[in-house]
C-alpha positions in Angstrom: 0.0 0.0 0.0 1.4 3.4 -0.9 1.7 6.4 1.4 -1.3 8.0 -0.4 -3.5 5.0 0.5 -3.5 5.5 4.3 -6.6 3.8 5.6 -9.6 6.1 6.2 -10.1 4.5 9.7 -6.5 5.1 10.7 -6.8 8.7 9.5 -10.0 9.5 11.3 -8.8 8.0 14.5 -5.4 9.6 14.3 -6.8 13.0 13.4 -8.6 13.1 16.7 -5.4 12.7 18.6 -4.9 16.3 19.4 -8.5 16.6 20.7 -8.0 13.5 22.8 -4.8 14.8 24.2 -6.4 18.1 25.3 -9.1 16.3 27.1 -7.2 13.4 28.6 -6.0 13.3 32.2 -2.6 11.7 32.1 -2.3 9.0 34.8 0.6 9.2 37.3 0.3 5.5 38.1 3.3 3.7 36.9 2.7 0.4 38.7 4.8 -2.5 37.4 3.0 -5.8 36.9 4.9 -9.1 36.6 4.1 -11.6 33.9 5.2 -13.1 30.6 5.3 -10.8 27.5 5.6 -12.0 23.9 9.0 -11.3 22.3 10.6 -10.7 25.7 12.3 -13.2 28.1 11.6 -13.4 31.8 8.5 -12.5 33.8 9.8 -10.3 36.7 9.4 -6.6 36.9 12.6 -4.4 36.8 14.3 -3.4 40.0 14.2 0.2 38.8 10.9 1.9 39.3 9.9 3.9 36.2 9.2 7.6 37.0 5.6 8.6 36.1 5.2 9.4 32.3 8.4 7.5 31.4 8.7 7.1 27.6 9.8 4.2 25.5 11.2 6.1 22.5 11.8 3.1 20.2 9.3 0.3 19.7 7.6 -1.3 16.7 4.1 -2.6 16.0 3.5 -5.5 13.6 -0.1 -6.4 12.8 0.0 -8.7 9.7 -3.7 -9.7 9.9 -4.9 -6.2 9.6 -1.9 -4.6 7.9 -0.2 -7.3 5.8 3.0 -5.5 4.7 5.8 -7.7 3.4 6.1 -11.2 4.8 9.9 -10.9 5.1 10.9 -9.5 8.4 7.4 -9.6 10.0 7.3 -10.4 13.7 4.5 -12.4 15.3 2.7 -11.4 18.5 3.8 -7.8 18.3 0.5 -5.9 18.1 -0.7 -3.1 20.3 -2.2 -5.6 22.9 1.1 -7.4 23.3 3.1 -4.2 23.7 0.7 -3.0 26.4 1.7 -6.1 28.3 5.3 -4.9 28.2 4.3 -1.4 29.3 2.6 -2.9 32.4 5.6 -5.0 33.2 8.0 -2.1 32.9 5.7 0.6 34.2 6.1 2.7 31.0 3.2 5.0 30.1 4.4 6.8 27.0 5.7 5.3 23.8 7.0 6.1 20.3 5.8 3.8 17.5 8.5 3.5 14.8 7.2 2.1 11.5 9.2 -1.2 10.9 10.9 -2.4 7.7 8.2 -4.8 6.3 5.8 -1.8 5.9 8.2 0.2 3.7 6.6 3.7 3.4 3.1 2.6 4.4 2.6 4.0 7.9 -1.0 2.8 8.3 0.0 0.3 11.0 1.7 3.0 13.1 -1.1 5.5 12.7 -3.6 2.9 13.8 -1.4 2.0 16.8 -1.0 5.6 17.9 -4.8 6.0 17.8 -5.2 2.9 19.9 -2.6 4.0 22.5 -4.1 7.5 22.7 -2.5 10.8 23.8 0.5 9.1 25.5 1.8 7.9 22.1 3.6 9.5 19.2 5.1 8.1 16.0 8.2 8.1 13.7 7.3 7.4 10.1 9.2 6.2 7.0 8.6 8.3 3.9 10.3 9.0 0.6 10.4 11.9 -1.8 7.0 11.0 -3.4 5.0 12.0 -0.3 2.7 15.0 -0.8 2.2 17.9 1.7 -1.4 16.7 2.3 0.0 13.2 3.3 2.5 14.8 5.6 -0.3 16.7 7.3 -2.2 13.4 7.7 0.8 11.9 9.5 1.1 15.0 11.6 -2.5 14.9 12.7 -2.0 11.2 13.5 0.7 11.9 16.0 3.9 11.5 13.9 6.7 13.7 15.0 9.7 12.5 13.0 10.9 10.5 10.0 13.4 7.6 10.0 16.1 6.5 7.6 17.4 3.0 8.3 20.5 2.0 6.3 19.4 4.2 3.4 20.8 3.1 0.0 20.0 2.0 -3.5 18.3 -1.2 -2.4 16.4 0.4 0.5 13.1 2.2 0.4 14.9 5.5 1.2 18.2 6.9 0.0 20.8 9.2 1.4 19.9 11.8 -1.2 16.4 12.0 0.2 17.6 12.9 3.8 18.3 16.6 3.3 15.3 17.7 1.1 12.9 15.7 3.3 14.4 17.2 6.5 13.6 20.7 5.1 10.0 19.7 4.4 9.4 18.2 7.9 11.2 21.0 9.6 8.1 23.1 8.8 6.1 20.7 10.9 8.5 20.9 13.8 9.6 17.3 13.3 13.0 15.7 13.7 15.0 13.2 11.6 15.8 9.8 13.0 19.0 8.1 11.6 20.0 4.4 11.9 23.3 3.8 10.2 26.7 2.7 11.3 29.0 5.0 13.2 31.4 4.9 10.3 28.7 6.1 7.9 27.7 8.9 10.4 31.2 10.1 10.4 31.4 10.0 6.6 28.2 12.1 6.3 28.8 14.6 9.1 28.7 17.5 6.7 25.2 16.4 5.6 24.0 16.3 9.1 25.5 19.7 9.9 23.4 21.3 7.0 20.1 19.8 8.1 17.7 22.3 9.7 15.9 19.7 11.9 17.0 18.1 15.2 18.7 14.7 14.5 18.5 11.6 16.6 20.8 8.7 16.1 19.3 5.3 17.0 20.9 2.6 19.1 23.9 4.5 20.6 24.7 5.8 17.1 26.0 2.2 16.6 29.4 3.2 18.0 31.5 -0.1 18.0 31.9 -2.1 21.1 33.8 -2.8 23.2 35.8 0.4 22.2 32.8 2.6 23.0 33.8 6.1 23.9 37.4 5.3 22.9 36.3 4.6 19.3 37.3 7.5 16.9 33.7 7.9 15.8 32.6 8.9 19.3 34.7 12.1 19.1 32.9 13.1 15.9 29.4 12.3 17.3 30.4 14.2 20.5 31.1 17.3 18.5 27.6 17.0 16.9 26.1 16.8 20.4 28.0 19.9 21.4 26.2 21.9 18.7 22.9 21.4 20.5 20.6 19.7 17.8 21.7 16.1 18.1 20.0 13.5 20.3 21.1 9.9 21.0 18.7 7.0 21.6 20.1 4.7 24.3 18.4 1.6 22.9 20.0 -1.8 22.9 20.4 -4.0 19.8 22.6 -7.0 19.2 25.3 -4.9 17.5 25.4 -2.1 20.1 26.3 -4.6 22.8 28.7 -6.9 20.8 28.1 -10.3 19.4 26.2 -11.7 22.4 23.6 -9.1 23.4 22.8 -10.9 26.6 26.3 -11.6 28.0 28.0 -8.3 27.1 25.4 -5.7 28.2 27.8 -4.2 30.8 30.1 -3.1 28.0 27.5 -0.4 27.1 27.8 1.4 30.5 30.9 3.5 29.7 29.4 4.6 26.4 26.0 5.4 27.9 27.7 7.4 30.8 29.9 9.3 28.3 26.8 10.3 26.3 24.9 11.3 29.4 27.8 13.4 30.6 28.1 15.1 27.3 24.5 16.0 26.8 22.1 14.8 29.5 19.3 17.0 28.1 19.4 15.2 24.7 19.4 11.5 25.6 16.3 9.3 25.4 15.7 5.6 26.1 14.1 2.9 24.0 13.3 -0.8 24.4 13.5 -1.8 20.7 10.7 -4.2 21.4 9.8 -6.7 19.8 13.6 -6.9 19.1 13.3 -7.6 15.3 15.9 -9.9 13.9 16.9 -11.4 17.3 16.1 -15.0 17.8 16.9 -15.2 21.5 14.8 -12.3 22.8 16.3 -10.4 25.7 14.7 -9.8 29.1 13.3 -6.3 28.9 13.3 -5.9 32.7 17.1 -6.5 32.6 17.5 -4.0 29.8 15.5 -1.4 31.7 17.6 -2.0 34.8 20.7 -0.9 32.9 19.3 2.6 33.1 20.1 2.6 36.8 23.8 1.8 36.0 23.9 4.4 33.2 22.3 7.1 35.2 22.8 6.6 39.0 21.5 10.1 39.6 17.7 10.3 39.8 17.5 13.7 38.2 19.5 12.5 35.2 17.3 9.4 34.9 14.2 11.6 34.9 15.7 13.6 32.0 16.5 10.4 30.1 13.1 8.7 30.7 10.7 11.6 30.9 11.8 15.2 30.2 13.8 14.8 27.0 11.2 12.7 25.3 8.5 15.3 26.2 10.5 17.9 24.4 11.5 15.9 21.3 8.1 14.3 20.7 5.8 17.1 21.8 4.2 15.6 24.9 2.5 18.0 27.4 4.7 19.1 30.3 
């Protein structure tokens, strides 16, 4: 389905998001409930209690029965209902729905999910140069606040050449640009990122190689981008951010996370990466969430990471 064929139901539901948000009373209850969650190991709640209105800034929804997409890369049991189970277990109330690869530039599944989640959700869409201004406005009304480029290239649905012109278009909407590419590629394209008018967020620790972390040459370049005030980093764990074995080498991430938080605590956000696409052995999300206590021992810094920074970047009420 093309971007121009966004479902009428998803549009109508999404268009009412602003009105819903104005009327809704945001709950301060962040109780954590133990239990099994699809696409997540373990059943226990985290040791770390999530502050009220904590935000998961990177998760995906797959709903192949209602939104077929491409069969390749689809994840089972990763619908809105299953993600809500993870929210209860972690005590997370806000979330950012990122359109996953099998849907290419069809963001219907994300718009539908945002409408189901309500005013505590926003979205990051995948678009290309063919999108019209009217379609951008549809996404905006549906809660989208950014666009994402994942390994853009000739065989991908987006290309590097699209990044700058699309950043200028979404800048008018107050959106940001989300980049997922290797640290080496980020360094090679630093001039491009410097020209862009929008805020930029790099996914998954900007993919700085481990175990070198802050000692890798790419970190110095990314640190300079942070110093200019428009760059964010998403502290979300994937198999490559934590080395070959994502379960056994998680502690290797702590020096890099702490270096980022020291450099720009006001522009770090956290994400679960649920349902952990491409990973056969799913991690324990409670264990991943508890890493935040190691990364940010200071409660004020944790509050920035989990609540305040996301509210600014994605436009949640204060």
